[in-house]
N, C-alpha and C positions, 0 to 999 in steps of 0.2 A: 276215729279213724276217717281220713277225708275220703268221701266215696268216689272222686275223681283218680285218685291214687293208684298206679298200678300194682299188682299182687306184690311185686318183692321190694317195693319201695320201704315198708315197714321193715322188713329183714336187713335191707342195706343200711337205713338208719340205726337199727340196734347194733349190728356190727360196727359201725363207725363210732357209735357212742361205746362198745366194749373196748375197741383197741385204742381210742382216743383221749379217754375218761382222765386218766392220770396227767396227761400233759395239760389238757384243758384245764383241770383241776389248779395245776401250778400256776397257770395264768390267772385264773380267777384269785389266787391268793396274792399274787402280787398287786392287784388292783384294790383289794380289799384287806386290810390285815385280819379280820376275825376270820378264823376258819369256817365257823358255821356260815355267817355272811358269804363266803367264798362258795359254799357248796350252793346258797341259796341264788347266788348269782348265776352260778352255772347252771342250776336248773331251770331257772329263768331263759338262760339264755338257750338252752337245748330246746325246751318247749317251743320259743320262736322258731328256732331251726326246723324243728320236725313239721311244723304247718309250713314252712317255706321249701322243704327237703327237694321238692320236685323242682322247684325253680332254680335251683343251684345246679347249672351245667356242668361245671368242672368240679367234681367231687376232691379232687385235689386241694382246692382254694376254699374248701369248708371251715378249715382251721382258721384263717384269715377271717371269713364271714362270721364266725362264732366269738373271736376275740373282737371284733367290732359289735358286735350284739351286745358282748359284756361290757364293752366301755360305754356305750351308750344308755345301757341300763343304769350302770354305776351312777353314771352323771344324772340321770333322772331320779335314781334314789337320793343324791345329794341335793339337787334341786326341791326335792320334795319334803327335805327335813326343814322344818320350821323353827326358827329362833324366836323363843319367847323372852320378850323383854318385860319386865314390872316397872313401870314406873315409880319412883319414890321422892320424896319430897328433899331430903337431903343424902348426898352421897357420904358413905362411910369414911370415918378417918383412918380405917384398918388397911395397911398396904399390904399386898400380896407379894410373897417373896417370889423372884423369878430365879429359876432354877437352870436357866439356859447354859450359863457359863459352867456351872458345874457339870451339866450333862457334856458340855465341849472339852472340858477338861478330863473327864472321864475317859470319853472316846478317843482323845489324845494318847492318854496314858497307856489304854489296852493297845492301842497301834505300835506305841513306842515299846511296849512289854515285848512284841513280837519280834524284836531284834535281838534279844537275848536267848542264850541257850537255854535249853529246857531245864537242866540244873540251876542255872541263874534264875529262872522265873520261879521255879519252886522254891527256892530260899527267899527269894522277896515275898513270894504271898504267903509263906510260913511265918516270917519274920515280922512283915509290916501290916499284912492283910489280918491273919489269925493272932498277931500278938505272942509269938512264942518265943521262947528264950533260945540263945544260941544253942543249949544243950538240948532243949525240946525239939528244935528242929534239925539237930545232928542226929539225935535218936528215931525223928521220922522219917529221915531220908536215907539212915544207915550209913552216914558220913562222919568223917570226925569234926569236932567242934571248931578246930582251928581252919578246916576246910571251909565251915558255913561262913566264918568271919572272912576269908580272903574272897570266897564266892560273892558274899553280899558286897565288899567294897568294890569288886570289878563290876559286879552288876548294876549298882549304883552310879560309878564314875560312867558306865556305859550309857545309862538312861539320863543323866544330866547333860552328857555331849551329845545324845541325840535330840533331847528337848531343845538344847541351846541351837543345834543346827535346823531344827525345824522351827523354831521362834527365836529369831535373832535379836528380840526384844529382851530376851531373857539371858542373851551373853552379857547384858552391863549389870545384872545382878550378882551378888557374891555366889559363889559356887559352894554354896551349902545345901544339905538335902534334910529338908523338914518334912516328917511324914506324920502326920496326926493319924490317931487310930479313927477308923469309921465310926460313926454314929452308933451308940448301942454296944459298943466292945469296948471293954475295959483295956487299959494300958496294963502292961506286966512289967 
């Protein structure tokens, strides 16, 4: 404890941390993806704030001060990471598959799926992701097999329209729906 600190400063700081910890941790999680790294980041910022607590005149600005400390600390951590490169005589002939498009397609599909009704989403997921038959889907959802077929038809039509609306380049492609099963899932 800093000897120049007034007696209530530590209890003021403890109260601040007790009341603001969750909000500050959420801010730290936005800065670094890993929950453990977020906790480390917050603790590092709190340690710095503790040493400067008496110098923060307006305690209502303490959150802003701590967020700035977390941003600066994260930047220091990032700069401290060293990229190690090992020189080699020859580049390998093996190409590395870039899955950027696949991730973008998946994100678009998930976003478009939000336009469906809950029943339509359930039918599409069970039929095309889980690869269930019409009868299995009907049993799982407690609806008739005919309802599964009509709901699936309406859902796929809606998905196709929404996809063409969001990506006009797809409007020139045939209006067919080809869904391949995800890797590792057998088609039924």
